[in-house]
C-alpha positions as CSV (number, residue, x, y, z in Angstrom):
1,X,-31.3,-15.6,-14.6
2,X,-28.7,-14.4,-17.1
3,X,-29.9,-10.8,-16.9
4,X,-29.9,-10.8,-13.1
5,X,-26.3,-12.1,-13.1
6,X,-25.3,-9.4,-15.5
7,X,-26.9,-6.7,-13.3
8,X,-25.1,-8.1,-10.2
9,X,-21.8,-8.2,-12.0
10,X,-22.3,-4.6,-13.1
11,X,-22.9,-3.5,-9.5
12,X,-19.9,-5.3,-8.3
13,X,-17.7,-4.0,-11.1
14,X,-18.9,-0.3,-11.0
15,X,-20.3,0.3,-7.5
16,X,-18.6,-2.2,-5.1
17,X,-16.2,0.4,-3.7
18,X,-18.9,3.0,-3.1
19,X,-21.3,0.4,-1.5
20,X,-18.5,-0.9,0.7
21,X,-17.5,2.7,1.7
22,X,-21.1,3.4,2.8
23,X,-21.4,0.2,4.9
24,X,-18.0,0.8,6.4
25,X,-19.1,4.2,7.7
26,X,-21.4,2.4,10.1
27,X,-19.1,-0.4,11.4
28,X,-15.8,-0.7,13.1
29,X,-14.6,-3.8,11.3
30,X,-13.5,-3.9,7.6
31,X,-13.9,-7.6,7.3
32,X,-17.4,-7.4,8.7
33,X,-18.3,-4.7,6.1
34,X,-16.9,-6.9,3.3
35,X,-18.8,-9.9,4.5
36,X,-22.1,-7.9,4.7
37,X,-21.7,-6.7,1.1
38,X,-21.1,-10.3,-0.1
39,X,-24.2,-11.4,1.9
40,X,-26.2,-8.8,0.0
41,X,-24.8,-10.1,-3.3
42,X,-25.9,-13.6,-2.3
43,X,-29.3,-12.3,-1.4
44,X,-29.6,-10.6,-4.8
45,X,-28.7,-13.9,-6.6
46,X,-31.6,-15.5,-4.7
47,X,-34.1,-12.7,-4.9
48,X,-33.7,-11.0,-8.3
49,X,-34.5,-14.0,-10.4
50,X,-37.9,-14.2,-8.7
51,X,-38.7,-10.6,-8.3
52,X,-36.8,-9.0,-11.1
53,X,-33.9,-6.5,-11.1
54,X,-34.7,-3.5,-9.0
55,X,-34.8,0.0,-10.6
56,X,-31.7,1.0,-8.7
57,X,-29.6,-2.2,-8.2
58,X,-26.8,-0.4,-6.4
59,X,-29.1,1.1,-3.9
60,X,-30.8,-2.3,-3.3
61,X,-27.4,-3.9,-2.6
62,X,-26.4,-1.1,-0.3
63,X,-29.6,-1.2,1.8
64,X,-29.5,-5.0,2.1
65,X,-25.7,-4.9,3.0
66,X,-26.5,-2.4,5.8
67,X,-29.1,-4.7,7.2
68,X,-26.8,-7.7,6.9
69,X,-24.1,-5.6,8.7
70,X,-26.5,-4.7,11.4
71,X,-27.4,-8.4,11.9
72,X,-23.8,-9.3,12.2
73,X,-23.1,-6.5,14.7
74,X,-25.9,-7.7,16.9
75,X,-24.6,-11.3,16.8
76,X,-21.1,-10.3,17.7
77,X,-21.7,-8.8,21.1
78,X,-19.1,-11.1,22.6
79,X,-16.5,-10.0,20.2
80,X,-16.7,-6.2,20.6
81,X,-17.0,-3.8,23.4
82,X,-20.5,-2.7,24.3
83,X,-19.7,0.9,23.5
84,X,-18.6,-0.1,20.0
85,X,-21.6,-2.3,19.5
86,X,-24.0,0.5,20.5
87,X,-22.3,3.1,18.2
88,X,-22.3,0.8,15.2
89,X,-25.9,-0.4,15.8
90,X,-27.1,3.2,16.1
91,X,-25.3,4.3,12.9
92,X,-26.5,1.3,10.9
93,X,-30.0,1.5,12.2
94,X,-30.3,5.1,11.2
95,X,-29.0,4.4,7.7
96,X,-31.2,1.4,7.2
97,X,-34.4,3.1,8.5
98,X,-33.9,6.4,6.7
99,X,-36.5,6.7,3.9
100,X,-34.1,8.8,1.8
101,X,-31.1,6.4,2.3
102,X,-28.2,7.6,0.3
103,X,-27.3,5.8,-2.9
104,X,-23.7,5.2,-3.9
105,X,-23.9,7.5,-6.9
106,X,-25.2,10.3,-4.7
107,X,-22.3,10.1,-2.2
108,X,-19.7,11.1,-4.8
109,X,-16.9,11.7,-2.4
110,X,-17.5,8.7,0.0
111,X,-14.8,6.6,-1.7
112,X,-12.2,9.3,-1.5
113,X,-12.9,9.9,2.2
114,X,-12.5,6.2,2.8
115,X,-9.3,6.1,0.8
116,X,-7.8,8.6,3.2
117,X,-9.2,6.6,6.1
118,X,-7.7,3.3,5.0
119,X,-4.3,4.8,4.3
120,X,-3.5,4.9,8.1
121,X,0.2,5.3,9.1
122,X,-0.1,2.2,11.3
123,X,-0.2,0.1,8.1
124,X,2.7,-0.2,5.7
125,X,2.5,1.9,2.5
126,X,2.2,-1.1,0.2
127,X,-0.5,-2.6,2.4
128,X,-2.4,0.7,2.4
129,X,-2.5,0.7,-1.4
130,X,-3.4,-3.0,-1.5
131,X,-6.3,-2.4,0.9
132,X,-7.6,0.6,-1.1
133,X,-7.4,-1.4,-4.4
134,X,-9.2,-4.4,-2.9
135,X,-11.9,-2.8,-0.8
136,X,-12.6,0.5,-2.6
137,X,-11.3,-0.1,-6.1
138,X,-13.0,-3.5,-6.3
139,X,-9.9,-5.2,-7.8
140,X,-9.4,-8.9,-7.3
141,X,-6.4,-10.1,-5.3
142,X,-4.9,-11.5,-8.5
143,X,-5.1,-8.2,-10.2
144,X,-3.5,-6.4,-7.3
145,X,-0.7,-9.1,-7.3
146,X,0.0,-8.4,-11.0
147,X,0.1,-4.7,-10.3
148,X,2.7,-5.2,-7.6
149,X,4.5,-8.0,-9.5
150,X,4.0,-10.2,-6.4
151,X,2.7,-13.8,-6.0
152,X,-1.0,-13.9,-5.3
153,X,-0.6,-15.7,-1.9
154,X,1.8,-12.9,-0.8
155,X,-0.8,-10.2,-1.5
156,X,-3.6,-12.2,0.0
157,X,-1.6,-12.6,3.2
158,X,-0.8,-8.9,3.2
159,X,-4.4,-7.9,2.8
160,X,-5.4,-10.2,5.7
161,X,-2.7,-8.8,8.0
162,X,-3.7,-5.3,7.2
163,X,-7.4,-5.9,8.0
164,X,-6.5,-7.6,11.2
165,X,-4.2,-4.7,12.2
166,X,-6.9,-2.2,11.5
167,X,-9.2,-4.1,13.8
168,X,-6.6,-4.8,16.6
169,X,-5.2,-1.3,16.5
170,X,-8.8,0.0,16.8
171,X,-8.2,2.5,14.0
172,X,-11.3,4.8,14.1
173,X,-13.4,4.8,11.0
174,X,-13.6,8.5,10.8
175,X,-11.9,10.9,8.4
176,X,-8.5,11.9,10.0
177,X,-7.9,15.5,11.1
178,X,-7.0,17.8,8.1
179,X,-3.4,18.2,9.2
180,X,-2.9,14.4,8.9
181,X,-4.2,14.1,5.4
182,X,-1.1,15.3,3.4
183,X,0.9,12.4,4.8
184,X,-1.6,10.0,3.3
185,X,-1.9,11.6,-0.1
186,X,0.9,9.6,-1.8
187,X,-0.8,6.3,-1.0
188,X,-4.2,7.6,-2.3
189,X,-2.6,8.8,-5.5
190,X,-0.9,5.5,-6.0
191,X,-4.1,3.6,-5.5
192,X,-6.0,5.8,-7.9
193,X,-3.3,5.3,-10.6
194,X,-3.3,1.5,-10.1
195,X,-7.0,1.4,-10.5
196,X,-6.6,3.4,-13.8
197,X,-3.9,1.1,-15.0
198,X,-6.0,-2.0,-14.5
199,X,-8.7,-0.3,-16.5
200,X,-6.4,0.9,-19.3
201,X,-4.6,-2.4,-19.8
202,X,-6.6,-5.1,-18.1
203,X,-4.2,-7.7,-16.7
204,X,-6.3,-10.6,-17.6
205,X,-9.4,-11.6,-19.5
206,X,-10.8,-11.0,-23.0
207,X,-11.0,-7.2,-22.9
208,X,-8.0,-4.9,-23.3
209,X,-9.9,-1.9,-21.7
210,X,-12.1,-1.7,-18.6
211,X,-13.4,1.8,-19.2
212,X,-15.5,1.8,-16.0
213,X,-12.3,1.6,-13.9
214,X,-10.6,4.4,-16.0
215,X,-13.6,6.7,-15.6
216,X,-13.8,6.0,-11.8
217,X,-10.1,6.7,-11.4
218,X,-10.4,10.0,-13.3
219,X,-13.5,10.9,-11.3
220,X,-11.6,10.4,-8.0
221,X,-8.6,12.3,-9.3
222,X,-10.7,15.3,-10.4
223,X,-12.5,15.3,-7.0
224,X,-9.2,15.1,-5.2
225,X,-7.8,18.1,-7.1
226,X,-10.9,20.1,-6.4
227,X,-10.5,19.4,-2.7
228,X,-6.8,20.4,-2.4
229,X,-6.0,23.9,-1.1
230,X,-5.4,26.9,-3.5
231,X,-3.1,28.6,-1.0
232,X,0.4,28.6,-2.6
233,X,2.1,28.1,0.8
234,X,0.1,24.8,1.3
235,X,0.7,23.4,-2.2
236,X,4.0,21.8,-1.4
237,X,2.8,20.0,1.7
238,X,-0.3,18.8,-0.1
239,X,1.7,17.9,-3.2
240,X,-0.8,19.6,-5.4
241,X,1.5,19.5,-8.4
242,X,1.7,15.7,-8.1
243,X,-2.1,15.4,-7.9
244,X,-2.4,17.6,-11.0
245,X,0.3,15.5,-12.7
246,X,-1.6,12.3,-12.0
247,X,-4.8,13.8,-13.4
248,X,-2.9,15.0,-16.5
249,X,-1.3,11.6,-17.0
250,X,-4.5,9.7,-16.8
251,X,-6.4,12.3,-19.0
252,X,-3.7,12.0,-21.7
253,X,-3.8,8.2,-21.7
254,X,-7.6,8.0,-21.7
255,X,-7.7,10.4,-24.6
256,X,-5.9,7.8,-26.7
257,X,-8.3,4.9,-25.8
258,X,-10.2,4.9,-29.2
259,X,-6.9,4.3,-31.1
260,X,-5.8,1.3,-29.0
261,X,-8.2,-1.2,-30.5
262,X,-9.6,-1.9,-33.9
263,X,-12.1,-4.7,-34.6
264,X,-10.9,-6.5,-31.5
265,X,-7.2,-6.1,-32.3
266,X,-4.6,-4.3,-30.1
267,X,-3.0,-1.4,-32.0
268,X,0.5,-0.3,-30.7
269,X,1.0,3.4,-30.2
270,X,3.2,3.8,-33.3
271,X,0.4,2.3,-35.5
272,X,-2.6,4.1,-34.0
273,X,-4.8,6.4,-36.1
274,X,-4.2,9.7,-34.3
275,X,-7.3,11.2,-35.8
276,X,-9.5,9.2,-33.5
277,X,-7.8,10.4,-30.4
278,X,-9.9,12.8,-28.2
279,X,-8.5,16.2,-29.1
280,X,-10.2,18.0,-26.3
281,X,-9.0,15.6,-23.7
282,X,-5.4,15.8,-25.1
283,X,-5.6,19.6,-24.9
284,X,-6.8,19.4,-21.3
285,X,-4.1,16.9,-20.4
286,X,-1.3,19.0,-21.9
287,X,-2.7,22.1,-20.1
288,X,-2.7,20.3,-16.8
289,X,0.8,19.0,-17.4
290,X,2.1,22.5,-18.0
291,X,0.2,23.8,-14.9
292,X,1.7,21.1,-12.7
293,X,5.2,21.7,-14.0
294,X,4.9,25.4,-13.5
295,X,4.6,24.9,-9.8
296,X,8.3,23.7,-9.8
297,X,7.7,20.9,-7.4
298,X,8.7,17.9,-9.6
299,X,7.5,14.4,-9.0
300,X,7.0,11.1,-10.8
301,X,3.4,11.6,-12.0
302,X,4.4,15.0,-13.5
303,X,7.3,13.4,-15.4
304,X,5.1,10.6,-16.7
305,X,2.6,13.2,-17.8
306,X,5.3,15.1,-19.6
307,X,6.2,11.8,-21.4
308,X,2.6,11.2,-22.4
309,X,2.3,14.9,-23.6
310,X,5.3,14.4,-25.9
311,X,3.5,11.4,-27.5
312,X,0.3,13.4,-27.8
313,X,2.0,16.4,-29.4
314,X,3.8,14.4,-32.1
315,X,1.8,14.7,-35.3
316,X,3.0,11.2,-36.3
317,X,4.8,8.4,-34.6
318,X,7.9,9.2,-36.7
319,X,8.0,12.7,-35.2
320,X,8.1,11.5,-31.6
321,X,10.9,13.1,-29.6
322,X,12.3,9.8,-28.4
323,X,15.6,11.4,-27.1
324,X,13.6,13.7,-24.8
325,X,11.4,10.8,-23.7
326,X,14.5,8.8,-22.9
327,X,15.9,11.7,-20.9
328,X,12.6,12.0,-19.0
329,X,12.7,8.4,-18.0
330,X,16.2,9.0,-16.6
331,X,14.7,11.8,-14.5
332,X,11.9,9.6,-13.5
333,X,14.3,7.1,-12.0
334,X,15.4,9.8,-9.5
335,X,12.0,9.7,-8.0
336,X,10.7,6.2,-8.7
337,X,13.5,3.8,-9.6
338,X,12.0,0.4,-10.3
339,X,12.6,-2.4,-12.8
340,X,9.5,-1.4,-14.8
341,X,10.8,2.2,-15.1
342,X,14.1,0.9,-16.3
343,X,12.3,-1.3,-18.8
344,X,10.5,1.7,-20.2
345,X,13.7,3.7,-20.2
346,X,15.5,0.9,-22.2
347,X,12.7,0.8,-24.7
348,X,12.9,4.6,-25.2
349,X,16.7,4.5,-25.6
350,X,16.2,1.7,-28.2
351,X,13.9,4.0,-30.2
352,X,16.1,7.0,-29.8
353,X,19.6,5.6,-30.3
354,X,19.1,2.2,-31.9
355,X,17.8,-1.2,-30.8
356,X,21.2,-2.5,-29.6
357,X,21.4,0.3,-27.1
358,X,18.0,-0.6,-25.7
359,X,18.9,-4.3,-25.6
360,X,22.0,-3.7,-23.6
361,X,20.0,-1.8,-21.1
362,X,17.4,-4.5,-20.9
363,X,20.1,-7.1,-20.2
364,X,20.9,-5.2,-17.0
365,X,17.4,-5.3,-15.5
366,X,16.7,-7.8,-12.7
367,X,13.7,-8.7,-10.5
368,X,11.2,-8.9,-13.4
369,X,10.9,-12.6,-13.6
370,X,7.4,-13.6,-14.8
371,X,6.6,-10.1,-16.2
372,X,5.7,-10.6,-19.8
373,X,6.5,-7.1,-20.9
374,X,10.3,-7.7,-20.4
375,X,10.5,-10.5,-23.1
376,X,8.0,-8.6,-25.2
377,X,10.2,-5.5,-25.1
378,X,13.2,-7.5,-25.9
379,X,11.4,-9.2,-28.8
380,X,10.4,-5.8,-30.3
381,X,13.9,-4.5,-30.1
382,X,15.3,-7.7,-31.6
383,X,12.8,-7.4,-34.4
384,X,13.9,-3.9,-35.1
385,X,17.5,-5.1,-35.1
386,X,16.5,-7.8,-37.6
387,X,17.7,-10.5,-35.3
388,X,14.6,-12.5,-36.1
389,X,15.4,-15.9,-34.6
390,X,16.2,-14.3,-31.2
391,X,13.0,-12.2,-31.5
392,X,11.0,-15.4,-32.2
393,X,12.3,-16.9,-29.0
394,X,11.5,-13.8,-27.0
395,X,7.9,-13.6,-28.4
396,X,7.4,-17.2,-27.4
397,X,8.6,-16.4,-23.9
398,X,6.3,-13.4,-23.6
399,X,3.3,-15.5,-24.9
400,X,3.9,-18.0,-22.1
401,X,3.5,-15.2,-19.5
402,X,0.8,-12.9,-20.8
403,X,-2.7,-13.3,-19.4
404,X,-4.7,-10.7,-21.4
405,X,-6.1,-12.3,-24.5
406,X,-6.0,-9.2,-26.7
407,X,-2.3,-8.7,-25.8
408,X,-1.6,-12.4,-26.5
409,X,-3.2,-12.1,-29.9
410,X,-1.0,-9.1,-30.7
411,X,2.1,-10.9,-29.7
412,X,1.1,-13.9,-31.8
413,X,0.5,-11.6,-34.8
414,X,4.0,-10.1,-34.4
415,X,5.5,-13.5,-34.0
416,X,3.8,-14.8,-37.2
417,X,4.9,-11.8,-39.2
418,X,8.6,-12.3,-38.4
419,X,10.6,-13.2,-41.5
420,X,13.4,-15.8,-41.5
421,X,16.9,-14.6,-40.6
422,X,18.8,-13.5,-43.7
C-alpha cells in the first residue's frame, strides 16, 4: 500500500496540472474537471493496491479522470444546456475511446495553453494567477496564500469565486485568438514564477527544495519563449524581453541549487561553495539576461535577473557588488513596488552601506505582518551590527512564524551561535 500511495503522490505532485489540463479540454466546467481528477485519484487508491501500479500511472489517472468526467457530464443534464452537454460528451467520448489516448508527458504544451485560457480578462489579475497556481501548478491553497501573503480563507474564497465566474460567464474553454494573448502574458509569467518560487524555497514541510516544481516552471518558461514572435515590431507587445528575463532569472537561481543545502542544512548565499554551482546554467542565465536587457524594454524580471547575475559573477561573497544590487532594487521598485521588494532593498543597503542603514529602511516597511523573513532580515542585520540581544529577540520572532523545517533549523543555528552582548 505504501508504494501505491507514493506513486499516487508522485502523479499529483508532478503531473496534476497536465492531467487536469487534458480533462478540462473536454468539459465546460473547471470544478467538474477538478472533481473528476480527484475521483480518479480515489479510484487509484482503491485499485492499485489490488492490481499493482500501472506502467504509466499518469496516463491511467488521465484516462480514468476522463471517464469520470464523462459520467458527471451525463448526470448533469439538468444543469447545462443540451448543446454544451453534447459537445462535452462528444469530446470526452472521443478521448476516452481513442486507443492512442494522449498522455500528459506527450502533450508538452497543454498546460501552457490552459494557462492562457484561465487568464481571462473577466477575472481579476490576482484571481487569474491563483487559479493557474491551484489548477495547473498543483499548489495547495495554503501555499498560494503564503505566496500572496494572504490568509488561507481569503485565497480559498477567491478561488471559489473565480471558478464560479468562469462557469457563469460561460468563458469558452478554447485558446483565445492570437491577438488577445499578449494581454494575458503578464499573468502567465507571474504564475510560472510563483510555481518556481514554491519549488526553490518550499513554504512548508521538511524539504527546502521541490525540484520537480522548479523543473516544470523552467520547462514552461522555455516553451513560452520558443512560442513568442521573433519579429522585432511584435516584441514589445508580447513583452518578449520580460519572458526572457524570467527564464534568465529562474535559470540563474536553479544553477545555484546544489550549494543551498549540505547534509540537510540550509546554506546561506554568502557561505555557499560556489564550485558546486552549475557553471553551464550560470553562463546560460547571464547570456539570457544580457539578451533581454539588450532589447531595451526594461521590466521587473529582467532587473531581478540582473541582480541574480551579479551574484553569479562574483568569484566570492566578499566580491559581491552590493551597491549595484542596492541600486537595482531601487529600480525594481519603479516596476513592482511591494513590501517584499523593499525588504530585499533594505537588506542590500545593509550589506552595501552598513547594517544600521538597512535597519532604518526595514523599520519603514509596513504590511508584512506574519511574514517570517522580515524579522529574519532584521535579526541578520542586528547580528552584523553586534546588537546581539536585539538579534536574539528577532530570531525568536522569526522562528515563531517560519513553516519550513530546514529554514527553521537554520534560524535556530544562527540564534544559538549568537554571543552575549559585550
